[in-house]
Rosetta silent file (secondary structure, phi, psi, omega in degrees, C-alpha in Angstrom):
SEQUENCE: MVEDRVVFWGTGDAMGVPRVYCECEVCQEARDTGVNRRLRSLVSVEGEFGRFLIDCGPDWRVQMEAQKIRTVDTILVTHAHFDHIGGLPEWADQCRWTGMQGILYAPGEVLDAIIDRYPWLERNIELRKVEPDLVLGGWSIFSWRVNHGKNGYSYAYRLKKDNFCWVYCSDSIGLSDNELAPMKNTDLLILGTSFVQEDAPYETRSVYDMREAAELLPKINPARTVYTHMSHDVDLNKLPDLPIAVSTARTGMIERLTR
SCORE:     score description
SCORE:     0.000 S_00000001
   1 L     0.000  131.168  178.505   23.889   -7.165  -17.843 S_00000001
   2 L   -90.058  121.475  179.052   20.507   -5.441  -17.573 S_00000001
   3 L   -70.092  143.322  173.123   18.853   -6.039  -14.215 S_00000001
   4 L   -66.294  144.119 -176.898   15.243   -7.137  -14.220 S_00000001
   5 E  -154.790  158.803  171.664   12.938   -4.365  -13.087 S_00000001
   6 E  -115.683  130.964 -177.197    9.307   -3.342  -12.959 S_00000001
   7 E  -114.826  129.739 -179.147    8.444    0.131  -14.246 S_00000001
   8 E   -86.217  107.999  176.436    5.214    1.879  -13.256 S_00000001
   9 E   -86.915  -26.588  178.321    3.598    3.363  -16.354 S_00000001
  10 E  -150.185  145.009 -174.782    0.348    4.089  -14.532 S_00000001
  11 L  -133.300   11.937 -174.377   -0.628    4.150  -10.868 S_00000001
  12 E   -93.445  167.201  175.920   -4.253    5.321  -10.901 S_00000001
  13 L   -82.115 -163.524 -171.989   -7.552    3.676  -10.124 S_00000001
  14 L   -60.545  -30.571 -176.595  -10.345    3.038  -12.628 S_00000001
  15 L   -99.241  -12.625 -177.553  -11.040    6.754  -13.258 S_00000001
  16 L    72.372  175.536  179.517   -7.496    8.121  -13.057 S_00000001
  17 E  -137.797  127.468    7.969   -6.423   11.471  -11.589 S_00000001
  18 L   -80.675  154.521  167.804   -7.546   14.182  -12.132 S_00000001
  19 L   -72.813  135.376 -174.049  -11.216   13.287  -12.416 S_00000001
  20 L   -61.264  -30.915 -175.373  -12.551   15.443  -15.248 S_00000001
  21 L   -92.027   -4.251 -165.326  -15.486   16.688  -13.138 S_00000001
  22 L  -106.967  139.339  176.568  -13.586   17.221   -9.894 S_00000001
  23 L  -120.310   28.580  176.126  -11.947   20.325   -8.433 S_00000001
  24 L   -65.911  168.184 -176.134  -10.698   18.792   -5.182 S_00000001
  25 H   -58.618  -40.654 -177.521   -7.236   19.744   -3.963 S_00000001
  26 H   -69.640  -44.033  179.563   -5.634   16.592   -5.352 S_00000001
  27 H   -65.006  -39.282  177.666   -7.247   16.902   -8.787 S_00000001
  28 H   -64.815  -42.181  177.246   -6.299   20.584   -9.009 S_00000001
  29 H   -62.360  -40.062  178.833   -2.706   19.794   -8.053 S_00000001
  30 H   -60.231  -36.266  178.507   -2.668   17.038  -10.684 S_00000001
  31 H   -73.779  -37.514 -171.177   -3.688   19.612  -13.295 S_00000001
  32 H   -84.239  -55.033 -176.644   -1.281   22.317  -12.130 S_00000001
  33 L  -115.730  -19.982  166.987    1.977   20.620  -11.147 S_00000001
  34 L    87.472    3.279  179.164    1.221   16.996  -11.829 S_00000001
  35 L   -58.902  -39.714 -178.237    2.640   15.191   -8.794 S_00000001
  36 L   -94.705    7.800  178.059   -0.717   13.473   -8.344 S_00000001
  37 L   -68.895  123.267 -174.525   -1.456   13.007  -12.052 S_00000001
  38 E  -135.319  120.387  169.744   -2.150    9.304  -12.448 S_00000001
  39 L   -82.353  168.514 -176.848   -2.995    7.267  -15.539 S_00000001
  40 E   -62.723  148.279 -170.062   -4.653    3.879  -15.123 S_00000001
  41 L   -62.696  129.105  178.149   -2.519    1.194  -13.474 S_00000001
  42 E  -161.071  138.113  175.032   -0.093   -0.623  -15.741 S_00000001
  43 E  -126.604  152.768  173.941    3.431   -1.941  -15.214 S_00000001
  44 E  -111.468  127.669  175.800    6.185   -3.010  -17.563 S_00000001
  45 E   -99.487  120.842 -169.227    8.395   -5.939  -16.587 S_00000001
  46 E  -130.986  157.485  177.533   11.769   -5.424  -18.233 S_00000001
  47 E   176.885 -163.093  178.706   15.225   -6.986  -18.468 S_00000001
  48 L   -59.515  -25.217 -178.051   17.692   -8.492  -20.909 S_00000001
  49 L   -74.963  -12.976 -173.368   14.763  -10.460  -22.364 S_00000001
  50 E   112.639 -128.805 -179.465   12.966   -7.258  -23.433 S_00000001
  51 E  -155.010  154.182  162.571    9.624   -6.443  -21.811 S_00000001
  52 E  -138.012  155.099 -178.319    6.076   -7.547  -21.240 S_00000001
  53 E  -102.455  152.018  166.991    3.239   -5.523  -19.767 S_00000001
  54 E  -110.185  110.678 -178.794    0.773   -6.359  -17.038 S_00000001
  55 L    80.965  163.065 -173.519   -2.598   -4.954  -18.148 S_00000001
  56 L  -153.097   73.538 -175.690   -3.502   -2.645  -21.020 S_00000001
  57 L   -78.310 -176.434 -174.806   -5.932    0.052  -19.930 S_00000001
  58 L   -67.845  -10.685  176.918   -7.413    2.949  -21.899 S_00000001
  59 L   -94.480    8.259 -173.872   -4.299    5.099  -21.312 S_00000001
  60 H   -53.001  -46.477 -177.163   -2.027    2.562  -23.066 S_00000001
  61 H   -62.764  -44.265  178.429   -1.324    4.754  -26.106 S_00000001
  62 H   -63.335  -39.497  179.750   -0.425    7.783  -23.960 S_00000001
  63 H   -66.717  -40.350  176.264    1.754    5.597  -21.766 S_00000001
  64 H   -61.713  -44.656  178.900    3.573    4.164  -24.784 S_00000001
  65 H   -62.189  -40.719  179.786    4.218    7.668  -26.106 S_00000001
  66 H   -62.860  -34.725  179.695    5.509    8.800  -22.714 S_00000001
  67 H   -85.873   -6.345 -177.270    7.961    5.889  -22.680 S_00000001
  68 L    58.753   39.189  178.788    8.898    6.524  -26.349 S_00000001
  69 L  -110.180  132.831 -174.335    8.160    2.872  -27.099 S_00000001
  70 L   -97.621  -29.075 -177.876    6.643    1.998  -30.457 S_00000001
  71 L  -141.137  146.552  170.870    5.763   -1.692  -30.133 S_00000001
  72 L  -132.313  138.349 -177.274    4.928   -4.253  -27.465 S_00000001
  73 L  -110.362  -12.914 -175.422    4.478   -7.924  -28.306 S_00000001
  74 E  -139.864  130.187  177.990    3.346   -9.528  -25.024 S_00000001
  75 E  -135.686  137.382  176.831    0.769   -8.500  -22.422 S_00000001
  76 E  -110.051  126.346 -173.833   -0.481  -10.306  -19.307 S_00000001
  77 L  -111.059  138.828 -178.323   -3.978   -9.264  -18.145 S_00000001
  78 L   -85.813  -38.315  179.196   -5.350   -9.458  -14.601 S_00000001
  79 L  -168.074  170.738 -167.361   -9.079   -9.141  -15.351 S_00000001
  80 L   -98.771   31.611  173.072  -11.508   -7.878  -17.950 S_00000001
  81 L   -82.180  151.050 -170.917  -12.551   -4.524  -16.476 S_00000001
  82 H   -56.342  -37.685 -178.033  -12.238   -1.555  -18.828 S_00000001
  83 H   -70.362   -4.555  178.315   -9.439    0.143  -16.891 S_00000001
  84 H  -116.430  -12.460  179.670   -7.332   -2.983  -17.472 S_00000001
  85 H  -131.976    2.315 -175.225   -8.254   -3.895  -21.069 S_00000001
  86 L   -64.165  -16.794  178.155   -9.473   -0.648  -22.664 S_00000001
  87 L   -91.249   -2.325 -176.607   -6.226   -0.244  -24.619 S_00000001
  88 H   -60.483  -38.480  177.025   -6.414   -3.628  -26.314 S_00000001
  89 H   -60.122  -38.852  179.028   -8.017   -2.267  -29.525 S_00000001
  90 H   -70.839  -34.801  174.977   -5.138    0.198  -29.937 S_00000001
  91 H   -64.381  -42.131  177.732   -2.617   -2.557  -29.225 S_00000001
  92 H   -60.232  -37.835  177.901   -4.311   -4.688  -31.884 S_00000001
  93 H   -65.505  -39.746  174.541   -3.986   -1.759  -34.275 S_00000001
  94 H   -58.794  -45.223 -179.474   -0.261   -1.546  -33.483 S_00000001
  95 H   -63.159  -40.984 -178.935    0.049   -5.261  -34.228 S_00000001
  96 H   -61.318  -50.494 -172.119   -1.890   -4.898  -37.469 S_00000001
  97 H   -78.945  -18.004  176.976    0.138   -2.037  -38.914 S_00000001
  98 H   -99.639   -2.680  179.871    3.536   -3.385  -37.857 S_00000001
  99 L    71.858   19.751 -177.646    2.801   -6.925  -39.008 S_00000001
 100 L   -97.549  138.004  172.754    3.415   -8.231  -35.503 S_00000001
 101 L   -92.876  105.024  178.179    1.403  -11.035  -33.940 S_00000001
 102 E   -72.134  157.944  177.273    0.821   -9.941  -30.362 S_00000001
 103 E  -125.343  121.008  179.773    0.396  -12.488  -27.581 S_00000001
 104 E  -111.084  123.742  177.646   -2.106  -11.850  -24.801 S_00000001
 105 E  -107.574  137.744  173.931   -2.015  -14.062  -21.708 S_00000001
 106 E  -166.448  160.245  172.629   -4.840  -14.283  -19.171 S_00000001
 107 L   -59.126  155.461 -172.081   -6.799  -16.919  -17.241 S_00000001
 108 H   -55.023  -45.204 -177.235   -9.405  -18.701  -19.363 S_00000001
 109 H   -69.985  -26.140  175.194  -12.483  -16.923  -18.012 S_00000001
 110 H   -71.968  -42.127  176.315  -10.769  -13.559  -18.501 S_00000001
 111 H   -59.758  -41.152  179.240   -9.985  -14.432  -22.119 S_00000001
 112 H   -59.896  -42.581 -179.658  -13.636  -15.374  -22.633 S_00000001
 113 H   -67.885  -36.346  178.705  -14.762  -11.980  -21.327 S_00000001
 114 H   -65.442  -45.330 -179.692  -12.223  -10.162  -23.510 S_00000001
 115 H   -66.422  -33.608  176.737  -13.369  -11.975  -26.663 S_00000001
 116 H   -62.834  -36.242 -179.712  -16.982  -11.285  -25.770 S_00000001
 117 H   -83.009  -39.664 -177.437  -16.184   -7.570  -25.716 S_00000001
 118 L  -124.597   73.914 -172.992  -13.699   -7.498  -28.601 S_00000001
 119 L   -64.398  -17.137 -178.188  -14.620  -10.461  -30.852 S_00000001
 120 L   -92.352    0.024 -171.333  -12.302   -9.267  -33.643 S_00000001
 121 H   -62.014  -33.386 -174.239   -9.188   -9.119  -31.469 S_00000001
 122 H   -69.926   -6.025  175.003   -7.860  -12.516  -32.542 S_00000001
 123 H   -63.257  -33.576 -174.173   -7.188  -11.222  -36.051 S_00000001
 124 L  -125.112   -7.469 -178.107   -3.981   -9.625  -34.796 S_00000001
 125 E  -130.446  130.107  175.162   -3.450  -10.972  -31.273 S_00000001
 126 E   -86.119  126.585  179.952   -3.020  -14.570  -30.196 S_00000001
 127 E   -97.170  124.347 -178.898   -4.872  -15.294  -26.965 S_00000001
 128 E  -124.280  132.679  179.241   -3.184  -17.800  -24.685 S_00000001
 129 E   -73.911  135.127  175.487   -4.551  -19.187  -21.449 S_00000001
 130 L   -66.623  120.678  178.892   -2.345  -18.791  -18.393 S_00000001
 131 L  -113.551  161.549 -177.605   -1.205  -22.300  -17.463 S_00000001
 132 L   -57.675  -24.355 -177.951    0.763  -23.461  -14.377 S_00000001
 133 L   -97.329   17.521 -177.115    3.957  -23.773  -16.448 S_00000001
 134 L   -65.387  131.604  175.220    3.822  -20.235  -17.890 S_00000001
 135 E  -132.311  125.933  174.772    7.217  -18.536  -18.143 S_00000001
 136 E  -127.418  126.662  179.375    7.698  -14.994  -19.489 S_00000001
 137 L    58.278   29.258 -177.763   11.109  -13.367  -19.616 S_00000001
 138 L    83.664   -3.369 -179.877   12.472  -16.155  -17.442 S_00000001
 139 E   -91.511  121.660  172.042    9.822  -15.474  -14.781 S_00000001
 140 E   -77.340  126.252 -169.636    7.772  -18.484  -13.675 S_00000001
 141 E  -118.068  128.263  176.381    4.247  -17.140  -13.243 S_00000001
 142 E  -117.514  132.606 -179.757    1.493  -18.427  -10.981 S_00000001
 143 E  -117.594  148.997  173.679   -2.002  -16.923  -11.109 S_00000001
 144 E  -151.868  152.258 -176.498   -4.887  -17.179   -8.705 S_00000001
 145 E   -76.953  137.443  179.484   -8.336  -15.670   -8.369 S_00000001
 146 E  -129.751  149.334 -179.946   -8.798  -12.914   -5.767 S_00000001
 147 E   -66.693  129.609  178.523  -11.882  -11.212   -4.364 S_00000001
 148 L  -114.851   26.310  175.757  -12.611   -7.864   -6.019 S_00000001
 149 H    59.316 -134.486 -176.182  -15.530   -7.011   -3.732 S_00000001
 150 H   -63.377  -16.559 -178.432  -18.601   -5.560   -5.426 S_00000001
 151 H   -93.738   10.677  173.561  -16.794   -5.806   -8.775 S_00000001
 152 L    96.287 -105.664 -175.937  -16.549   -9.591   -8.693 S_00000001
 153 E  -147.604  160.795  171.632  -13.063  -10.994   -9.041 S_00000001
 154 E  -137.362 -175.446  173.326   -9.616  -10.282  -10.406 S_00000001
 155 E  -125.579  143.211  171.934   -6.426  -12.308  -10.657 S_00000001
 156 E  -106.050  157.581  179.273   -3.124  -11.802   -8.891 S_00000001
 157 E  -127.222  133.006  170.916    0.227  -12.962  -10.235 S_00000001
 158 E  -108.935  127.287 -176.736    3.248  -14.325   -8.405 S_00000001
 159 E  -118.958  132.267 -176.281    6.464  -14.185  -10.436 S_00000001
 160 E  -134.286  133.107  173.921    9.620  -16.076   -9.480 S_00000001
 161 E  -144.588  130.477 -177.890   13.082  -16.170  -10.995 S_00000001
 162 L    52.368 -119.735 -177.038   16.186  -17.570   -9.295 S_00000001
 163 L  -106.319   17.289 -177.886   15.921  -16.449   -5.655 S_00000001
 164 E  -116.608  135.165 -178.541   13.550  -13.500   -6.171 S_00000001
 165 E  -136.215  132.235  179.151    9.758  -13.665   -5.862 S_00000001
 166 E  -142.104  160.279 -175.159    7.233  -10.861   -6.240 S_00000001
 167 E  -127.782  138.279  173.130    3.474  -10.427   -6.479 S_00000001
 168 E  -116.054  117.661 -178.289    1.284   -8.053   -8.498 S_00000001
 169 E  -141.740   91.646 -171.147   -2.240   -7.649   -7.085 S_00000001
 170 L   -85.826  -28.401 -170.896   -3.876   -4.436   -8.251 S_00000001
 171 L  -134.161   96.797 -179.823   -7.569   -5.065   -7.492 S_00000001
 172 L  -160.148  161.001  177.082   -8.565   -6.949   -4.348 S_00000001
 173 L  -161.839  149.803  173.633  -10.243   -6.636   -0.971 S_00000001
 174 L    55.411   44.474 -175.307  -11.129   -8.882    1.951 S_00000001
 175 L   -71.197  140.237  177.233   -8.865  -11.723    0.889 S_00000001
 176 L   -76.307  170.819  177.397   -9.241  -15.097    2.576 S_00000001
 177 H   -59.264  -39.224  179.327   -6.324  -17.016    4.072 S_00000001
 178 H   -66.348  -37.118  178.980   -6.178  -19.146    0.926 S_00000001
 179 H   -71.861  -28.706  179.678   -6.073  -16.068   -1.278 S_00000001
 180 H   -80.526  -24.399 -171.806   -3.317  -14.553    0.860 S_00000001
 181 H   -53.391  -44.006 -178.837   -1.152  -17.683    0.970 S_00000001
 182 H   -68.937  -12.128 -179.939    0.700  -17.097   -2.364 S_00000001
 183 H   -86.752  -11.883 -168.702    1.635  -13.574   -1.204 S_00000001
 184 L   -70.033  137.428  171.826    3.455  -14.685    1.928 S_00000001
 185 L    58.036   36.665  176.077    7.159  -13.933    2.448 S_00000001
 186 L   -85.902  163.376  178.534    7.719  -12.441   -0.992 S_00000001
 187 L   -77.629  -29.511 -179.172   10.531  -10.016   -1.794 S_00000001
 188 E  -149.269  133.915  173.254    8.130   -7.441   -3.262 S_00000001
 189 E  -121.148  124.317  171.677    4.366   -6.943   -3.134 S_00000001
 190 E  -105.629  115.404 -168.620    2.641   -4.478   -5.450 S_00000001
 191 E  -127.382  134.057  176.013   -0.810   -3.940   -3.979 S_00000001
 192 E   -74.908  129.490  176.165   -3.759   -1.813   -5.027 S_00000001
 193 L  -139.337   96.306 -169.917   -4.946    0.685   -2.385 S_00000001
 194 L   -72.148  -26.456 -177.397   -7.470    3.070   -3.889 S_00000001
 195 E  -132.387  160.569  167.210   -7.971    5.254   -0.818 S_00000001
 196 L   -69.842  -50.313  172.993   -6.124    6.261    2.332 S_00000001
 197 L  -147.946  113.876 -178.557   -9.305    5.396    4.225 S_00000001
 198 L   -94.967  122.226 -174.652  -12.479    4.604    2.338 S_00000001
 199 L   -98.760    2.241  177.221  -15.600    5.261    4.377 S_00000001
 200 L   -64.640  154.896  177.091  -18.174    3.924    1.927 S_00000001
 201 L   -52.856  137.868 -173.165  -20.190    0.894    3.105 S_00000001
 202 H   -56.374  -37.675 -176.459  -17.996   -2.179    2.880 S_00000001
 203 H   -68.395  -11.412  178.853  -20.417   -4.038    0.601 S_00000001
 204 H   -98.862   -0.393 -172.192  -20.029   -1.281   -2.021 S_00000001
 205 L   -98.349  164.562 -175.136  -16.229   -1.395   -2.093 S_00000001
 206 L  -140.193  -10.044 -176.979  -13.814   -3.264   -4.331 S_00000001
 207 L  -141.685  145.069  176.479  -10.179   -2.458   -3.389 S_00000001
 208 L   -55.068  151.564  164.813   -8.213   -2.256   -0.141 S_00000001
 209 E  -103.024  172.808 -173.772   -7.489    1.119    1.415 S_00000001
 210 H   -67.820  -30.970  176.680   -4.127    1.973    3.001 S_00000001
 211 H   -63.373  -46.732  179.496   -5.422    1.499    6.523 S_00000001
 212 H   -67.678  -37.494  179.153   -6.522   -2.053    5.726 S_00000001
 213 H   -62.155  -39.981  179.058   -3.316   -2.770    3.822 S_00000001
 214 H   -61.899  -34.315  177.358   -1.246   -1.793    6.868 S_00000001
 215 H   -75.919  -27.184 -178.199   -3.199   -4.345    8.903 S_00000001
 216 H   -76.682  -37.965 -169.910   -2.791   -6.959    6.186 S_00000001
 217 H   -58.130  -40.457  178.463    0.973   -6.750    5.680 S_00000001
 218 H   -61.449  -22.251 -179.880    2.065   -8.395    8.972 S_00000001
 219 H   -75.289  -25.658 -174.980    0.043  -11.458    7.965 S_00000001
 220 H  -116.642  -17.480  168.102    1.983  -11.973    4.732 S_00000001
 221 L    56.381   52.192  172.899    5.343  -10.388    5.581 S_00000001
 222 L   -72.273  150.381  179.108    6.653   -9.081    2.245 S_00000001
 223 L   -65.513  -39.243  173.520   10.184   -7.645    2.355 S_00000001
 224 L  -149.488  156.514 -174.025    8.907   -4.455    0.723 S_00000001
 225 E  -135.967  141.525  174.034    5.567   -3.204   -0.564 S_00000001
 226 E  -124.467  127.496  175.824    4.467   -0.619   -3.125 S_00000001
 227 E   -87.915  138.597  177.845    0.922    0.748   -3.180 S_00000001
 228 E  -140.278 -168.850  177.846   -0.656    1.467   -6.563 S_00000001
 229 L    56.840   51.057 -171.949   -4.144    1.846   -8.148 S_00000001
 230 E  -101.385  138.119 -179.937   -4.695    5.111   -6.211 S_00000001
 231 L   -89.506 -173.559  178.170   -7.676    7.450   -6.534 S_00000001
 232 L   -75.895    3.142  170.816   -7.906   11.206   -6.012 S_00000001
 233 L   -75.134  -21.571 -175.454   -8.259   10.514   -2.282 S_00000001
 234 L   -95.436  118.101  177.415   -4.501    9.914   -2.163 S_00000001
 235 L  -106.001  110.282 -177.772   -2.335   13.039   -2.023 S_00000001
 236 L   -65.973  -15.658  175.981    1.309   12.141   -2.599 S_00000001
 237 L   -84.973  -13.382 -176.136    2.268   15.466   -0.999 S_00000001
 238 L  -139.166   55.547 -178.045    0.430   14.612    2.224 S_00000001
 239 L   -72.866  148.662  171.929    0.747   10.901    2.732 S_00000001
 240 L   -70.646  169.221  173.562   -0.094    9.309    6.074 S_00000001
 241 L   -63.377  123.866 -179.673    2.625    7.524    8.004 S_00000001
 242 L   -99.144  153.726  176.818    3.237    4.299    6.098 S_00000001
 243 L   -59.590  162.174  176.939    4.528    1.045    7.572 S_00000001
 244 L   -58.974  139.224  177.960    8.248    0.299    7.358 S_00000001
 245 L    66.492   26.365  175.558    9.378   -0.778    3.868 S_00000001
 246 E  -120.330  136.857  177.087    6.177    0.542    2.254 S_00000001
 247 E  -139.312  170.448  176.907    6.070    3.227   -0.448 S_00000001
 248 E  -108.619  141.367 -178.706    3.615    4.602   -2.993 S_00000001
 249 L   -73.385  147.178  173.225    4.113    4.204   -6.727 S_00000001
 250 L  -130.993  151.153 -178.148    4.732    7.197   -8.963 S_00000001
 251 L   -56.514  128.942 -179.564    4.679    7.331  -12.733 S_00000001
 252 L    87.343   -6.840 -179.649    8.018    6.189  -14.110 S_00000001
 253 L   -63.947  142.048 -179.599    9.172    4.728  -10.806 S_00000001
 254 E  -115.550  131.574  170.600   11.419    1.679  -11.099 S_00000001
 255 E  -113.232  120.067 -179.880   11.569   -1.213   -8.659 S_00000001
 256 E   -78.278  133.945 -175.192   14.554   -3.478   -9.197 S_00000001
 257 L   -93.752   63.583 -179.154   13.662   -7.122   -9.041 S_00000001
 258 L  -153.695  154.217  179.185   16.671   -8.176   -7.071 S_00000001
 259 L   -82.164    0.000    0.000   17.620   -8.496   -3.425 S_00000001
């Protein structure tokens, strides 16, 4: 029996690491030894059922090659920002040339934004609205809108199968009690934290930093937490002290979806 698992194909923020223009210590290390090299955030949910992806950013083709995977048939999208949908044209091309009809799931307003940007996508990909009864790979999936700060909104997903429940929330900040409620007492939380401590004015920001996440976690009490969506501010060789049961994602890292 193959255990269900989530595999991190990408752990970077919107620009990835290294930044092409940047010669900071983290970007230089990413170029030289690669510990901090981060493609845009994307995870694969895998098990006996096969796999589906959450998001499809502009690094999708490179990520597929790195995993030695030739085709994907199902993708769940969190929101319509380029770092989360920039790979959809290449996925559509995969579907076209392999004769496969891909299936893309997202909330209705996200689908509308995707079609507005890529009006030809439906030739090779079926777009399906996320509904309350959505099940993928045996996972019952609940979606809800979350604050994305200056960048508007994103969606988080709570996935439940048998006695295991986990949440994927890559892009959020300043969540209200109602937005936090579906995250409470989960077995695993995957949370975007773009900086260790972001000092930019709050009104210009769009994703939690690690300092804020540490203050947030006692309110929702996940059994374990993984930080992702990290910028070149985060040096995996010099991490701050993290709360108990918290770790940072690395490319290829596997989290088993079991207690």
